[in-house]
N, C-alpha and C positions, 0 to 999 in steps of 0.2 A: 325426450328422444336424445340419445347420446350421439354427439357429432363424430363424424368419420374422420380419422387422422389423415393429414395431407403430408406425406413423406417428402415430397419434392419441395413443398414450402419450408418445412422444418430444416431440411438439409441446406437450403439457401440461407436461412437465418443463422445457422451455426457457422457456415463458412464465412459469412460477413463478420460475425463477431470474432472468429479466429483471425481473420485478416487484419481487423482493427487492432486486436491485442498484439499480433505479431509486428505490426507497424510501429506500435508504441514501444515494444521491446527493442526493435531495431533502432528506433530514434534515440532511446535512452542509451543503448550500447554505443551508438555513434558519438553521443555527447561524452560518454565516459572515455572512449578511446581518444577523442580529441583532447580532453582534459589531461589524460595520461601522457599524450604526446607532448602537450605544452609543458607539463612538469618535468618529464624525463628528457626531452630533447631541447626545446626552446629555452627552458629555465634551468637546465642541468647545472651550469656553472654557479649560478646564484645559490641554489638550494644545497649544492654540495659544500659550498663555503660555510653556509649557516649551520649545516650539520656538523662540519668539522669544528666550528667554533663552540658548539654545544659539547663536543666531546673532549676538546683540548683546551687547557687553560695555561696561562703564563704566570709563574710564581717568581717574584723578585728575589734575588740573592744579594745579601748585604756584602759590600766590599770590606776588605781588611783596612783599617785606618792606618795611615802612614806613621812611621816612627819619628821621634824627635831626638837628635843627637847634639852633644856639645861639640866644641871645637876639637876635642881630642877623640871623638868617636864614642864617647860614653853615652849610654841611653838615658834620657831624662823623661821620656814618655813612651810606654810600650803597650803591647797587647798581651795580656796574660790569660792562659787557659783557666777557666773556672768551670765548676759544676753547677748547673742550674736545675732546679726541680720544676718540671713542667707537667701539665695535666691535659689529656684529651677528653673533654667533657662528654662527648657522645659515647665514650666507652665506659663511663662510670654510672653505675646504677644509683648510688646514694653519695652525693658530694659531701654531706655533713659527716657521714661515717668515714669516708676516706680522709677528710681533714683531721678527724679525731685520731685515726690510725697513724697518720704522719706526725701529728703532734706528740705522740707517745715515743717517737723515734728521734726527732730533732726539734729544736726550738722554733716555733712559729710566732712571730710578733703579730700583735693585733692589727697593726698598721698594714703589714704585708697581706694578711688574710682579707682585710677590708678592701684593699686595692684589687686583690684577686677576684673577690665577689663582684666588685664594680665592673671589671672587665668582662666577667662571665655573663653579666646581664646584657652587655652591649655587643658582644661578638658572637659569631656563629658557633654552634656546639661542636663542629668538626675542627675548629681552629685551636691550635695549642695555646695554652695560657700559662704564663710563668707564675709559679706560686712563691718560690724563693730563689734568690741568686747567691752565688759565691759560697757554696757549701764547702766546709773544710773536708779533709780526706776522711776523717772519722765519720762525719755525718754522711758523706757519699757512700762509704762502705756499709753503713747501717741500712741506707735506702736500697743499695744493690742487693743485700742479702734478703730483704723482705719484699722486694719489688714484685715477685711472682704472685704474691698474695693480694696485690692491689692493682687490678686491671685499670688501665687508663693513666697510670702514673709512670713518668719517664724521667730518667736521669740523663741530661744532655751536657756534653762538653762544648762550651762556647768560648769565644775570645772577648775579653773585656778590657777596657782601658785601665792602665795601672801606672802610678807615678812612684817609681822605686825610691826616690829621695824624699817622699812625703812633703813636709812643709818647707824644706830647704829652698825650693824654687817655686813654691805655690803661687806667689804673687805675679810672677812673670809667665810661667807656663800656663796657668789657669787650669781649667778642667772641662770635661764634657759632661753632659747631662741628658736624661731621657727627653725625647721629643714630646712636647705637650700639644694640647688642642690649640693653644694660642700660637705655637710655632707653626702649625700646619697652615695657618692663615697667611703667613708671611714668607714661607719658604717655597721653593719650586718643587712641586710634588714628584715629578719624574726623577729629579736628581736625588731624592731621598727615599725612593722605593725600596722597601725592605730594611731600611735603617731604623735603629732605635735611638741613636745618640747624635748630638751635634755639639760643637764647641760653644761653651758658655762664657768663658772669661779668658783673658790673657792671650797668649799666642795660639792656644787651641781655637779661640774665636777669630783672631786676626787672620790666621791662615787656614780657615775651615775649608775653603775651596781646594787648597793644595792637599790637605791631609785626608779629606773625606773619601776620595776615590770615586769610581763609577759603579753603580749596581749592575749585576748580571741578571739573566732570566733563565728559568728552568721551564721547559715544556712538559706538562704532565697531563695524563689522561684522568678524567673525573667521571664519576657516575652521575645518575640523575639528581642526586642530592648535593652534588658539588664536592664530594669527598674524593681525594686523590687515590687513584687505583694503581698507576705506575708512572715512572718517569720516561719521557720520550727523547730526552736530550737537553743540553744546557749551553748557554753562552756565559763564559766565566766572567765574574766581575773584575774591574780594574782596581788593583790595589792603590791606595793613596801614596803620594810621593813622600819620600823620606826628607825631612827638613833638617838642615844643618845650621847650627847657631854659632855665633862667636863666643858664646858663654863658656866659661871654664867652671864646671860644676864643682870641682874641688876647691877652687878659689871662692865660689859661692858659699860652700859649706863653711869655710874658714871665716868668711864675712859674717855669716849668720851667728856662728859661735862667738865671734868678737863682740857682737851686739847683745848677746844673751843676757837677760836681766834688765835691759834698757828698752825704751821705745825709741825707734829711730830708723835710719836708712844709710846704706852704703851703696854708691854707684862707682864702678871702676870701668874705665874706657881705654881701649888701645888707640892712642892719638892718631896714628897714621891712617887707620881704616875706619875709625868710628865704631868698631866692634865693641859691644858691651860685654865685658869680661865677668862682671859680677853686678847683681841687682838685688840687694838684700833689703828686706823690710822686716822689722821685728816689732811686736811678736807676729808669728805667722800661724798658719793652720794647715791641717792635713786635707788635701783635696780629694783623696780617694773615697771618702764616704759620699761625696757629691755625685759620683758617677751613677749610682743606682737610686739616688734620692736620699739625702740625709734626713734623719728623723726630725720632726718639728721641735722636739725638746732639745736636741743637740744644736740645731740651727739657732734656736732662740737663745741658747747659752752663749753662742758666738756673738750674736747681736747685742746681748745685754752686757757683755764683758766690758769693763771700763778701759781695758787696754786696747780695745778695738782691733782684734787680730785680722779682721777681714779687710782693713784699710791698707791699701798699697801706698805706704808712705814715700817710697822712692819715686813714684809717679804722681801721686795726688796730694802728698803733704806739701803745704806751702808755708815757708818760714822766712822771717827776716834774715838776710844773709850775714849781718854783722860785719866784722872786719875782713871777712874773706873777699869783699869787693874792693878793698883799698888798692890792690894792685891794678885793677881795671880803671879805677879813678885816677891813679897816677899816670897810666898810659894816656888817658884823656888829657891830663894836664901837660904831659910832654908834647903831645900833638899840638897843643895850643901855646907852645912856647915857654912853658914853665922851666926855669933853670933848676935842675935837680941838685946842683951843688950849693945852692943858696941856703944858708942856715936860717932857721927861725928859733925863737926862744919859746919853750914849752913850760909854763909855770904850773901846769896842772888844771888850767881852766881857760875857757875862751868866752868872749862876750862880744856881741854885735854892737857896732857903734850906736850910742844913744840908748842902749838897753841895759837894764840892771841884771837881767837873767844871765847866769853863768852855765855854760855847757862844760861839764867836767870830763877830765881824762880818767881812764881806768886806773892810772897810777897816781895815787895821792902825792902831791908835791911836784909832779911833772917829770919831764925828761931832760930839762935844760936845753942847751943848744943842740939842734938836730937838723940833719939834711934829709933828703928824700929817701936815701937808702936806709938810714937809721930809723926813719919813720916806719918803713916796712918791717925792718928787722925787729923793732921793739913794739910795733903796732901802736904808734903814737896817735891818739885821737885828735889832739890839737892841730897837728900838721894837716890832717885831712878836713877838719872843720874849716880851716883857713883856705885850703885849696878848693873845697866845694864852693865856698862863698865867692872866691875869685872867678871860678869857671861859670857859675850860674847853673840853674836847673836845666835850661835848654841844652847847654853843652853836655852836661852830665847825662841827660836823657839820650842824646844822640850817641855819645861815646859808649855807654853801657849797653844800649840797644844793639850796637854793632857787634857785641859778643853774644847776642841772643837773649839777654835779660828782657823779661816781659813778653817773650814770644814762645811759641811751641818749637820744640826741637825737630819735630817730624819723625820721632821714633815710631817703629812699627808695633805699636800697642794701641788699642782703642781708647778714645776719650781723654787724650792728654790735655791738661789745663795749660794756660799760657803764663801763669805767674803775673807779676805786676811791676812795671817800671814806671813810676809816677812822673807826671808832668803837670804844668798848670792847666793845659787843655783837658787832661784826664780828670783832674779834680773838679774843674768847672762842670764837665759833662756828668760825672758820677755823683758829685755832692752839691753842685750849685754854689761852690765857694771859691774865693780867691786863694791864690798861693801865697804863703808867707815866707819871708827870708829864713826863719828858723827851720823850716821844713827842708830847705836846700842844705843847711848845715848838717842836719842829721842824716840826710840821704848820702852824704859823703862818707859815712861810716856804716852804711847798710842798715840803717834803722828807719823808723817812720813808716811810710806806706809801702815801701819796697818789699816784695815777696818773691821768692824763688822756690823751685822744687829741687830736691837733691839731683835729679837728672839734669836739669838746666845748669846747675852749678858745676857738675862734672863735665858737661859738654863745653862750658866756657873755659874750664881748666885745661881740657884737651886742646882747645883752640890756642890757649896761651902757650902750651907745650909745643904746638906747631908754629909758634911765632906768628900768630894771626890767621892761619888757615883754618877755617871751620869745616868740619866734616860732620854730616848728620849722624847721630848715634843710631845704631841698628842692632837687631838680634840676628836676622836672617842673613846668612852668608852664601848658602848654596842649597839647591834642591837636587834630589837623586831619584831617578826612576828605578824602582826595585827590580823591574823585569830585565833591564840590560845594564844596570849599575852605572848608567851614564850620569855624570855630575855636571850640573849647570851652575857655575859660580854667579854670584850677584855682585856687581861692581859697587864700591863705595860711592856715596852721593855727596858731592861737594856742596857745601852750604854757603860759600862765599869767603871773602877775605876782609879782615878789618881794615879800616882806612889808613891806619898807621903803616907807612911804607918803609920807615927807617928801622932796620933790624937792630940798630944800636939801642933804640928805646927798649925793645924786648930784652936784650941782653942785660941792660942796666937793671930792669925790674927783676929779672930772673936771678941775677946775682944777689939782689936784696932778699928774694925768697929763699935762696940757698942759705943766706945768713940767718933766716928765721930758724932753721934747723941746726946749722953747723956752727954759727957764731956763739960764743959763750953767753952773750946777752940776748940771744934770739928768744922770741916768745915761745918757741917749741924746742928749745935746747935740751929739754929733758928727755927727748927721744933719740938723741944722737949717739948715745953710748952703744958701742959695738956695731954701728951702722957700716955696712960693707959697700955702700954706693953713695953717690951724691944725689941728694933729694932737694927739690925746691918746694916750699910749702908756705901756707899762710893760715894762722889760727883765726878763729872768730868766736865771739860770744854774743848772742842775740838776746836782748831783753824780751821778756814776756809781759812784764808789768812795769809801768812808770814809777819812778821813785820821786817823791816830792823834793824840792830844792834844798830844804833844810834837814833832810834825812840821809843816812848812809845805807848802802846796800850791804847787809850782813847775811850771808847765805844761811847760816845756822838758825837765824831768826825768821826766815822766810818760809811760808807754807810751800810744801813740795811742788805743787802745781804752778807756783810762781817763780821757781828757780830758773835762771837763764838757760837757754839752749846752748849746747856745745857744738862747734863746727870746726872743720879743718878741710882744706883743699891742698893738693900737692901732686907732683909728678916726678918720675925718675926713670932712668938716669937723666941727668940734666941735658947732656949733649945729644943723646939719642933716645928720647923718651919711649918707653914700652908700656907704661901704665900711667893713667891720670885718675885720681881718686877724689871723691867728695864724701865726707862723713858728716851726718847730722845726728846728734844725740839729744833727744828732748829732755830738758831739765837736767842736763849733765854738768852744768856749771862752766867754768872756763874751758875754752877750746884746747888750751895747752895741757889741761889735766885729763880730759876724757877722750875727746875726739882724736887728738894727735896720736896718742899711743895706739888707738885702734887702727888708724891709717897706717902706722908703721908696721903693725902686725900683718895687715893685708898685703902691703908692698913686699915685706920680707918673704912671705910665703910665695908670692908670684914670681919675684925676681930670682930668689935663691933656690927654691925648690922646684917650681914649675919650669922655669927657663934655665936653671942651673948656672946663672951668671955669678960673677964676682966671687970666685973661690974654688972652682973646679970640684973635685970629689968631696971636699969638706963642706961644700955649700949647704947641703941639707942639715947637717949638724949645727952649722952656724945659724941658719935660719931658725931652727928649733929653739936655740938658746935666745936669739934675738926676739923671737915671738913670745917666749916666756917672760923676757924683760918687759916687753910691751904690755903683756897681759897683766903683769904685776902693777905696772903704772896705771893701767886702765881701771884696775879694781879700786884704786884709791877714791874714797868718797862714794862708792857705788850705793845707790839707795836700796833700803830694805824692801820698800814697796815701789811699784811703778806708778807714775803719775798719770793723770787722765787727759791732759790737754794734748791734742794732736795737731791742731792747726792754729797758727798764730793769727790773731785778729789785729790788723794794722792799727796802731795807735801813734799819736804824736808824742814821742818820748823826749824828755828834756834832760834826763840824766843817763849817762851811758856807762857801761862796763864792757868795753869792746876789745878785750885783749885778743 
């Protein structure tokens, strides 16, 4: 029997189900509305910011590095526009094919391609990668003509550090180099956003914070893949400060040319301010290849060179000063009551009481009767052997330390060494040995353990020119903000005054140093011809190897690397010094023969041509003639090959040739 339909019951069931479903829908709708209200109203600010950050990115903009000028406004480090070849990988279908096409137009070094592929593997595909830097105009033109056939390839004009004087000032200016992974671990990331380079050596490293500038930011809109769609604005970077030096780049060039063919250094200082006018080290190197990374082969060639062109001899070379210290020894003696007019007899040798060993003079047969002034003029070793023995090593150490020997000068270059002013305490500490009287004797003529750098020697000479006032040598004289051209001078830094208060002592010594150059029997009388100004000077010859007691030093029979070093210090004009110079020529022989003519050439150029002193309108011609004379003198005995010894190892010498 078929059951009869109950319409009332069915209608009630349907209505119940509809009510239940409607309630569920209303509940879900209420939850959705509540969530939407939370997102759109309560959390509007938070999610708006997150959305904006997803859409807008900040791209750092590298600042322009500050320029470096010499004292006359000449540029010694600049930013040169170069053409770089860059690739956008996400726009390139076949990288290998593109590289092959580019290689048919310009030269691509294997090292550059390898570096490019390495970056390609580590960087996002939408980020530009540099394939080659510094294209010449012909290469840039070739790329520009064919660029439309190579999607993803871009020719970009960039600013790159350039050193217009190449190796002339390489050792003091230094260079910049690309930032490496090791650099990123030690530098402040925010300060170097967008930068590719930092100072690696010299003043570029010393004043990195001044020259670097501050990075800017560009706000850009990006798509979901992070690719830039458009620019929304930018905060301009802050250009680095312009750095002004006391250096005279033309004098620097003359100094380098004067040393050409030798290994050595020249340091010239303005005594009143401590400004370093010239800071030459030869041989040198071109810093420009280091900017983008010098090739391994070229760098290895520099490292393997026996002439060691990467060594900054003016700062790091340490040498026995030889007879250049005799003036400072004499000042110490005058301070301790030595009578400068008392004569001694120089037979050509000196012997300590009770000892058989003879300390010889550079002049065989000796100088006869001689006083303090004559001892300076003729560079008599015997006088200073006796004076050193009378004073003792402690007095010598105190006296010469007062002029900065054995100390850093405080120059604004990284890593300055201290030199060595020996004492019994030093020897006991360093070698565990007692001090011997013979070591005091040879210290009096700048031999033995004593070591100086050319910079320290020049700084001491400048202090002598100042009659005892020491000024710290420096390169930086002012900074300039390129935005408003406001100049901020840097005041000279006083380094103290030597203990000698009696100006007459200085004048006595300086008169003797004047005689070194201007007296007929002076040890540097060979450079006085045609001299237009009064110069005070002192020659020096520093032994590299000891000579046995029963042998004579004959330069022609000595191996090149064992020939004496040639030194000269001097300043001019005597009454109002404008320049103090120290010259060290490795294996150059007597100071009178090699170093003194070089110093004359440097001083002539600066005083006669740069300052226009002593001769009015004819001064440049006179300077040119005098420089030619000096160059001729300096060429006498010039070696055909350059020796390899660059730093003197202290030895106890018993035979001297300290002219």
